[in-house]
N, CA, C and O atoms as a GROMACS GRO file, in nm:
protein
  408
    1MET      N    1   1.020   1.293   2.657
    1MET     CA    2   1.065   1.376   2.548
    1MET      C    3   1.047   1.298   2.418
    1MET      O    4   1.081   1.180   2.410
    2LYS      N    5   0.995   1.366   2.319
    2LYS     CA    6   0.978   1.306   2.188
    2LYS      C    7   1.114   1.283   2.124
    2LYS      O    8   1.208   1.359   2.148
    3SER      N    9   1.126   1.179   2.045
    3SER     CA   10   1.253   1.153   1.978
    3SER      C   11   1.231   1.149   1.826
    3SER      O   12   1.121   1.121   1.778
    4TYR      N   13   1.337   1.177   1.755
    4TYR     CA   14   1.334   1.181   1.609
    4TYR      C   15   1.450   1.100   1.554
    4TYR      O   16   1.554   1.087   1.618
    5ASP      N   17   1.430   1.045   1.435
    5ASP     CA   18   1.535   0.967   1.370
    5ASP      C   19   1.643   1.055   1.307
    5ASP      O   20   1.758   1.014   1.294
    6ASN      N   21   1.603   1.178   1.266
    6ASN     CA   22   1.701   1.265   1.203
    6ASN      C   23   1.664   1.412   1.224
    6ASN      O   24   1.554   1.445   1.265
    7LEU      N   25   1.759   1.497   1.194
    7LEU     CA   26   1.745   1.640   1.214
    7LEU      C   27   1.633   1.699   1.128
    7LEU      O   28   1.557   1.782   1.176
    8ILE      N   29   1.623   1.657   1.004
    8ILE     CA   30   1.522   1.711   0.912
    8ILE      C   31   1.381   1.682   0.965
    8ILE      O   32   1.294   1.769   0.961
    9GLU      N   33   1.358   1.561   1.013
    9GLU     CA   34   1.229   1.523   1.069
    9GLU      C   35   1.195   1.611   1.190
    9GLU      O   36   1.082   1.657   1.204
   10ALA      N   37   1.292   1.633   1.276
   10ALA     CA   38   1.271   1.716   1.395
   10ALA      C   39   1.239   1.860   1.357
   10ALA      O   40   1.146   1.920   1.411
   11LEU      N   41   1.316   1.916   1.265
   11LEU     CA   42   1.292   2.053   1.221
   11LEU      C   43   1.154   2.070   1.161
   11LEU      O   44   1.085   2.168   1.189
   12SER      N   45   1.112   1.974   1.080
   12SER     CA   46   0.980   1.979   1.018
   12SER      C   47   0.869   1.976   1.123
   12SER      O   48   0.774   2.054   1.116
   13ASP      N   49   0.883   1.888   1.220
   13ASP     CA   50   0.782   1.876   1.325
   13ASP      C   51   0.778   2.002   1.411
   13ASP      O   52   0.670   2.052   1.443
   14LEU      N   53   0.894   2.054   1.448
   14LEU     CA   54   0.898   2.176   1.529
   14LEU      C   55   0.838   2.295   1.455
   14LEU      O   56   0.771   2.379   1.515
   15LYS      N   57   0.862   2.303   1.326
   15LYS     CA   58   0.803   2.410   1.246
   15LYS      C   59   0.650   2.403   1.251
   15LYS      O   60   0.583   2.505   1.260
   16LYS      N   61   0.596   2.282   1.245
   16LYS     CA   62   0.450   2.263   1.256
   16LYS      C   63   0.398   2.307   1.392
   16LYS      O   64   0.283   2.347   1.406
   17GLU      N   65   0.485   2.299   1.494
   17GLU     CA   66   0.449   2.339   1.629
   17GLU      C   67   0.469   2.489   1.653
   17GLU      O   68   0.446   2.539   1.763
   18GLY      N   69   0.512   2.561   1.549
   18GLY     CA   70   0.526   2.706   1.560
   18GLY      C   71   0.667   2.757   1.581
   18GLY      O   72   0.686   2.877   1.599
   19TYR      N   73   0.765   2.670   1.578
   19TYR     CA   74   0.906   2.711   1.591
   19TYR      C   75   0.957   2.746   1.451
   19TYR      O   76   1.027   2.667   1.388
   20VAL      N   77   0.923   2.865   1.404
   20VAL     CA   78   0.946   2.901   1.265
   20VAL      C   79   1.071   2.985   1.241
   20VAL      O   80   1.119   2.993   1.128
   21GLU      N   81   1.125   3.047   1.345
   21GLU     CA   82   1.244   3.130   1.328
   21GLU      C   83   1.368   3.040   1.318
   21GLU      O   84   1.372   2.930   1.374
   22ASP      N   85   1.467   3.090   1.248
   22ASP     CA   86   1.596   3.021   1.235
   22ASP      C   87   1.699   3.103   1.311
   22ASP      O   88   1.749   3.203   1.260
   23PHE      N   89   1.730   3.061   1.433
   23PHE     CA   90   1.824   3.135   1.518
   23PHE      C   91   1.968   3.095   1.486
   23PHE      O   92   1.997   2.980   1.454
   24ASN      N   93   2.056   3.192   1.498
   24ASN     CA   94   2.200   3.169   1.480
   24ASN      C   95   2.272   3.211   1.607
   24ASN      O   96   2.241   3.316   1.664
   25LEU      N   97   2.366   3.131   1.651
   25LEU     CA   98   2.442   3.160   1.772
   25LEU      C   99   2.552   3.260   1.742
   25LEU      O  100   2.632   3.241   1.650
   26LYS      N  101   2.554   3.367   1.819
   26LYS     CA  102   2.660   3.468   1.813
   26LYS      C  103   2.734   3.464   1.945
   26LYS      O  104   2.701   3.385   2.033
   27GLN      N  105   2.834   3.549   1.960
   27GLN     CA  106   2.917   3.546   2.080
   27GLN      C  107   2.838   3.571   2.208
   27GLN      O  108   2.860   3.502   2.308
   28ASN      N  109   2.746   3.666   2.206
   28ASN     CA  110   2.674   3.700   2.329
   28ASN      C  111   2.523   3.699   2.315
   28ASN      O  112   2.452   3.753   2.400
   29CYS      N  113   2.472   3.638   2.208
   29CYS     CA  114   2.328   3.636   2.185
   29CYS      C  115   2.295   3.532   2.077
   29CYS      O  116   2.383   3.467   2.021
   30ILE      N  117   2.166   3.520   2.051
   30ILE     CA  118   2.121   3.448   1.932
   30ILE      C  119   2.053   3.552   1.843
   30ILE      O  120   1.995   3.648   1.892
   31GLU      N  121   2.061   3.531   1.712
   31GLU     CA  122   2.002   3.625   1.618
   31GLU      C  123   1.909   3.553   1.523
   31GLU      O  124   1.920   3.433   1.499
   32CYS      N  125   1.815   3.631   1.469
   32CYS     CA  126   1.730   3.580   1.362
   32CYS      C  127   1.690   3.696   1.271
   32CYS      O  128   1.712   3.813   1.303
   33ARG      N  129   1.633   3.660   1.159
   33ARG     CA  130   1.589   3.757   1.058
   33ARG      C  131   1.703   3.851   1.019
   33ARG      O  132   1.690   3.974   1.022
   34ASP      N  133   1.816   3.791   0.982
   34ASP     CA  134   1.933   3.865   0.935
   34ASP      C  135   1.977   3.973   1.033
   34ASP      O  136   2.014   4.084   0.993
   35GLY      N  137   1.972   3.942   1.161
   35GLY     CA  138   2.019   4.034   1.264
   35GLY      C  139   1.915   4.133   1.312
   35GLY      O  140   1.945   4.218   1.396
   36MET      N  141   1.793   4.124   1.261
   36MET     CA  142   1.688   4.215   1.306
   36MET      C  143   1.662   4.199   1.456
   36MET      O  144   1.637   4.297   1.526
   37TYR      N  145   1.669   4.075   1.503
   37TYR     CA  146   1.651   4.046   1.645
   37TYR      C  147   1.780   3.990   1.702
   37TYR      O  148   1.834   3.891   1.651
   38ARG      N  149   1.829   4.054   1.806
   38ARG     CA  150   1.943   4.005   1.882
   38ARG      C  151   1.889   3.974   2.021
   38ARG      O  152   1.848   4.065   2.094
   39ILE      N  153   1.889   3.847   2.057
   39ILE     CA  154   1.823   3.802   2.179
   39ILE      C  155   1.930   3.751   2.275
   39ILE      O  156   2.001   3.655   2.245
   40PHE      N  157   1.939   3.814   2.391
   40PHE     CA  158   2.042   3.782   2.487
   40PHE      C  159   1.998   3.671   2.582
   40PHE      O  160   1.879   3.636   2.587
   41HIS      N  161   2.092   3.615   2.657
   41HIS     CA  162   2.068   3.495   2.737
   41HIS      C  163   1.948   3.505   2.830
   41HIS      O  164   1.882   3.404   2.856
   42ASP      N  165   1.918   3.622   2.881
   42ASP     CA  166   1.805   3.637   2.973
   42ASP      C  167   1.675   3.671   2.902
   42ASP      O  168   1.574   3.700   2.967
   43GLU      N  169   1.675   3.667   2.769
   43GLU     CA  170   1.557   3.701   2.690
   43GLU      C  171   1.499   3.583   2.613
   43GLU      O  172   1.408   3.600   2.533
   44PHE      N  173   1.553   3.463   2.638
   44PHE     CA  174   1.497   3.344   2.572
   44PHE      C  175   1.506   3.224   2.664
   44PHE      O  176   1.584   3.220   2.759
   45ASN      N  177   1.422   3.125   2.634
   45ASN     CA  178   1.422   2.998   2.705
   45ASN      C  179   1.438   2.884   2.606
   45ASN      O  180   1.396   2.893   2.490
   46ILE      N  181   1.499   2.778   2.652
   46ILE     CA  182   1.510   2.657   2.572
   46ILE      C  183   1.399   2.564   2.617
   46ILE      O  184   1.398   2.516   2.730
   47ASP      N  185   1.304   2.539   2.528
   47ASP     CA  186   1.188   2.457   2.558
   47ASP      C  187   1.219   2.309   2.552
   47ASP      O  188   1.164   2.229   2.627
   48ASN      N  189   1.308   2.273   2.461
   48ASN     CA  190   1.342   2.133   2.441
   48ASN      C  191   1.472   2.126   2.361
   48ASN      O  192   1.515   2.226   2.303
   49TYR      N  193   1.531   2.010   2.357
   49TYR     CA  194   1.651   1.991   2.277
   49TYR      C  195   1.655   1.846   2.230
   49TYR      O  196   1.597   1.757   2.292
   50PHE      N  197   1.725   1.825   2.120
   50PHE     CA  198   1.738   1.693   2.060
   50PHE      C  199   1.881   1.676   2.011
   50PHE      O  200   1.937   1.766   1.950
   51ARG      N  201   1.939   1.561   2.038
   51ARG     CA  202   2.076   1.530   1.995
   51ARG      C  203   2.070   1.438   1.873
   51ARG      O  204   1.987   1.348   1.864
   52PHE      N  205   2.162   1.464   1.782
   52PHE     CA  206   2.173   1.381   1.662
   52PHE      C  207   2.319   1.348   1.638
   52PHE      O  208   2.406   1.435   1.647
   53GLU      N  209   2.346   1.221   1.608
   53GLU     CA  210   2.481   1.176   1.578
   53GLU      C  211   2.476   1.092   1.452
   53GLU      O  212   2.387   1.009   1.434
   54ASP      N  213   2.574   1.114   1.364
   54ASP     CA  214   2.586   1.029   1.246
   54ASP      C  215   2.636   0.892   1.289
   54ASP      O  216   2.687   0.874   1.400
   55ASP      N  217   2.622   0.796   1.202
   55ASP     CA  218   2.660   0.658   1.233
   55ASP      C  219   2.806   0.643   1.272
   55ASP      O  220   2.840   0.555   1.351
   56ASP      N  221   2.892   0.728   1.217
   56ASP     CA  222   3.034   0.713   1.249
   56ASP      C  223   3.070   0.773   1.386
   56ASP      O  224   3.186   0.763   1.428
   57SER      N  225   2.972   0.834   1.454
   57SER     CA  226   2.989   0.892   1.587
   57SER      C  227   3.100   0.995   1.596
   57SER      O  228   3.152   1.020   1.705
   58SER      N  229   3.136   1.055   1.486
   58SER     CA  230   3.235   1.161   1.486
   58SER      C  231   3.172   1.289   1.541
   58SER      O  232   3.064   1.326   1.496
   59PRO      N  233   3.237   1.356   1.635
   59PRO     CA  234   3.181   1.481   1.688
   59PRO      C  235   3.158   1.585   1.579
   59PRO      O  236   3.071   1.672   1.594
   60ASP      N  237   3.233   1.578   1.472
   60ASP     CA  238   3.215   1.673   1.362
   60ASP      C  239   3.082   1.653   1.291
   60ASP      O  240   3.035   1.744   1.223
   61ASN      N  241   3.022   1.536   1.304
   61ASN     CA  242   2.896   1.505   1.237
   61ASN      C  243   2.780   1.499   1.336
   61ASN      O  244   2.678   1.436   1.308
   62SER      N  245   2.795   1.562   1.450
   62SER     CA  246   2.694   1.558   1.554
   62SER      C  247   2.637   1.698   1.576
   62SER      O  248   2.705   1.798   1.554
   63ALA      N  249   2.512   1.703   1.621
   63ALA     CA  250   2.447   1.833   1.641
   63ALA      C  251   2.345   1.825   1.753
   63ALA      O  252   2.295   1.718   1.788
   64ILE      N  253   2.315   1.943   1.807
   64ILE     CA  254   2.206   1.959   1.902
   64ILE      C  255   2.108   2.057   1.839
   64ILE      O  256   2.148   2.163   1.790
   65LEU      N  257   1.982   2.021   1.841
   65LEU     CA  258   1.875   2.108   1.793
   65LEU      C  259   1.802   2.160   1.916
   65LEU      O  260   1.750   2.082   1.995
   66TYR      N  261   1.798   2.291   1.932
   66TYR     CA  262   1.727   2.354   2.043
   66TYR      C  263   1.595   2.412   1.993
   66TYR      O  264   1.591   2.474   1.887
   67ALA      N  265   1.488   2.393   2.068
   67ALA     CA  266   1.361   2.462   2.045
   67ALA      C  267   1.361   2.581   2.140
   67ALA      O  268   1.366   2.564   2.262
   68VAL      N  269   1.355   2.702   2.085
   68VAL     CA  270   1.377   2.825   2.160
   68VAL      C  271   1.254   2.914   2.155
   68VAL      O  272   1.189   2.928   2.051
   69THR      N  273   1.223   2.976   2.270
   69THR     CA  274   1.115   3.074   2.278
   69THR      C  275   1.166   3.202   2.341
   69THR      O  276   1.237   3.199   2.442
   70SER      N  277   1.131   3.314   2.282
   70SER     CA  278   1.156   3.444   2.342
   70SER      C  279   1.022   3.512   2.364
   70SER      O  280   0.960   3.560   2.268
   71GLU      N  281   0.977   3.516   2.488
   71GLU     CA  282   0.851   3.582   2.519
   71GLU      C  283   0.863   3.732   2.496
   71GLU      O  284   0.767   3.796   2.454
   72LYS      N  285   0.979   3.789   2.524
   72LYS     CA  286   0.999   3.933   2.508
   72LYS      C  287   0.969   3.977   2.365
   72LYS      O  288   0.906   4.080   2.344
   73TYR      N  289   1.014   3.898   2.267
   73TYR     CA  290   0.995   3.933   2.127
   73TYR      C  291   0.884   3.853   2.059
   73TYR      O  292   0.859   3.868   1.940
   74ASN      N  293   0.817   3.767   2.136
   74ASN     CA  294   0.710   3.683   2.083
   74ASN      C  295   0.759   3.600   1.963
   74ASN      O  296   0.694   3.596   1.858
   75LEU      N  297   0.874   3.536   1.981
   75LEU     CA  298   0.935   3.455   1.876
   75LEU      C  299   0.956   3.313   1.923
   75LEU      O  300   0.988   3.289   2.040
   76ARG      N  301   0.940   3.219   1.832
   76ARG     CA  302   0.972   3.078   1.856
   76ARG      C  303   1.049   3.028   1.736
   76ARG      O  304   1.015   3.057   1.621
   77GLY      N  305   1.155   2.952   1.764
   77GLY     CA  306   1.234   2.901   1.653
   77GLY      C  307   1.331   2.795   1.698
   77GLY      O  308   1.324   2.744   1.810
   78THR      N  309   1.422   2.762   1.608
   78THR     CA  310   1.519   2.657   1.634
   78THR      C  311   1.661   2.712   1.622
   78THR      O  312   1.688   2.806   1.548
   79LEU      N  313   1.749   2.649   1.696
   79LEU     CA  314   1.891   2.680   1.693
   79LEU      C  315   1.964   2.547   1.679
   79LEU      O  316   1.944   2.456   1.760
   80ILE      N  317   2.047   2.534   1.578
   80ILE     CA  318   2.125   2.412   1.556
   80ILE      C  319   2.270   2.443   1.587
   80ILE      O  320   2.325   2.543   1.540
   81ASN      N  321   2.331   2.357   1.667
   81ASN     CA  322   2.472   2.375   1.698
   81ASN      C  323   2.538   2.239   1.712
   81ASN      O  324   2.474   2.139   1.746
   82SER      N  325   2.666   2.237   1.683
   82SER     CA  326   2.741   2.112   1.696
   82SER      C  327   2.765   2.083   1.843
   82SER      O  328   2.750   2.171   1.928
   83PHE      N  329   2.803   1.959   1.875
   83PHE     CA  330   2.835   1.923   2.012
   83PHE      C  331   2.955   2.002   2.062
   83PHE      O  332   2.976   2.013   2.183
   84SER      N  333   3.033   2.055   1.971
   84SER     CA  334   3.154   2.126   2.011
   84SER      C  335   3.127   2.273   2.041
   84SER      O  336   3.210   2.359   2.010
   85ILE      N  337   3.012   2.302   2.101
   85ILE     CA  338   2.976   2.439   2.136
   85ILE      C  339   3.085   2.505   2.220
   85ILE      O  340   3.105   2.626   2.212
   86TYR      N  341   3.155   2.426   2.299
   86TYR     CA  342   3.255   2.482   2.388
   86TYR      C  343   3.376   2.536   2.313
   86TYR      O  344   3.456   2.608   2.371
   87SER      N  345   3.390   2.502   2.187
   87SER     CA  346   3.501   2.556   2.109
   87SER      C  347   3.463   2.689   2.044
   87SER      O  348   3.550   2.761   1.996
   88ASN      N  349   3.334   2.722   2.043
   88ASN     CA  350   3.290   2.850   1.989
   88ASN      C  351   3.323   2.961   2.087
   88ASN      O  352   3.326   2.939   2.208
   89GLU      N  353   3.346   3.080   2.035
   89GLU     CA  354   3.370   3.193   2.121
   89GLU      C  355   3.235   3.252   2.161
   89GLU      O  356   3.177   3.333   2.088
   90VAL      N  357   3.186   3.211   2.277
   90VAL     CA  358   3.061   3.263   2.330
   90VAL      C  359   3.085   3.308   2.474
   90VAL      O  360   3.177   3.262   2.541
   91THR      N  361   3.001   3.400   2.518
   91THR     CA  362   3.015   3.449   2.655
   91THR      C  363   2.976   3.339   2.753
   91THR      O  364   2.909   3.243   2.717
   92ASP      N  365   3.019   3.355   2.876
   92ASP     CA  366   2.985   3.259   2.982
   92ASP      C  367   2.835   3.246   2.998
   92ASP      O  368   2.784   3.137   3.022
   93GLU      N  369   2.762   3.358   2.986
   93GLU     CA  370   2.616   3.356   3.000
   93GLU      C  371   2.552   3.269   2.892
   93GLU      O  372   2.462   3.190   2.921
   94MET      N  373   2.598   3.283   2.769
   94MET     CA  374   2.543   3.202   2.660
   94MET      C  375   2.582   3.056   2.678
   94MET      O  376   2.500   2.967   2.656
   95LEU      N  377   2.704   3.031   2.718
   95LEU     CA  378   2.750   2.895   2.740
   95LEU      C  379   2.667   2.827   2.848
   95LEU      O  380   2.626   2.712   2.832
   96ASN      N  381   2.642   2.896   2.957
   96ASN     CA  382   2.561   2.840   3.065
   96ASN      C  383   2.418   2.817   3.022
   96ASN      O  384   2.356   2.720   3.065
   97LYS      N  385   2.365   2.902   2.938
   97LYS     CA  386   2.226   2.887   2.891
   97LYS      C  387   2.212   2.759   2.808
   97LYS      O  388   2.109   2.691   2.817
   98LEU      N  389   2.312   2.726   2.730
   98LEU     CA  390   2.303   2.612   2.638
   98LEU      C  391   2.363   2.483   2.694
   98LEU      O  392   2.336   2.376   2.640
   99LYS      N  393   2.442   2.489   2.797
   99LYS     CA  394   2.515   2.370   2.840
   99LYS      C  395   2.435   2.271   2.923
   99LYS      O  396   2.484   2.160   2.946
  100PHE      N  397   2.317   2.304   2.968
  100PHE     CA  398   2.242   2.211   3.052
  100PHE      C  399   2.215   2.079   2.980
  100PHE      O  400   2.180   1.980   3.044
  101THR      N  401   2.230   2.078   2.848
  101THR     CA  402   2.201   1.959   2.771
  101THR      C  403   2.319   1.864   2.767
  101THR      O  404   2.304   1.750   2.724
  102ASN      N  405   2.434   1.908   2.808
  102ASN     CA  406   2.553   1.825   2.794
  102ASN      C  407   2.588   1.753   2.922
  102ASN      O  408   2.686   1.679   2.926
   0.00000   0.00000   0.00000
């Protein structure tokens, strides 16, 4: 797996690889394009993920960057979430889809 020194570097590289959508995590799906696409757990795959932690190792300053593909909608993009995903109100299906990285 490729590694990056920071989140900005990873986002830039992934964008060059075609991950151009900016996904947002919702309770039971991920969304992009201001809600135009609502993609449910069985409609996307996580191609890769990268963890980032600030020097102080505080969970509040940590994030996971997911590279996401939805073949159904022919979309590729990124999803950024904190390590504290388990504190978000998400369905079990979404939690299971994202938790393999932890």
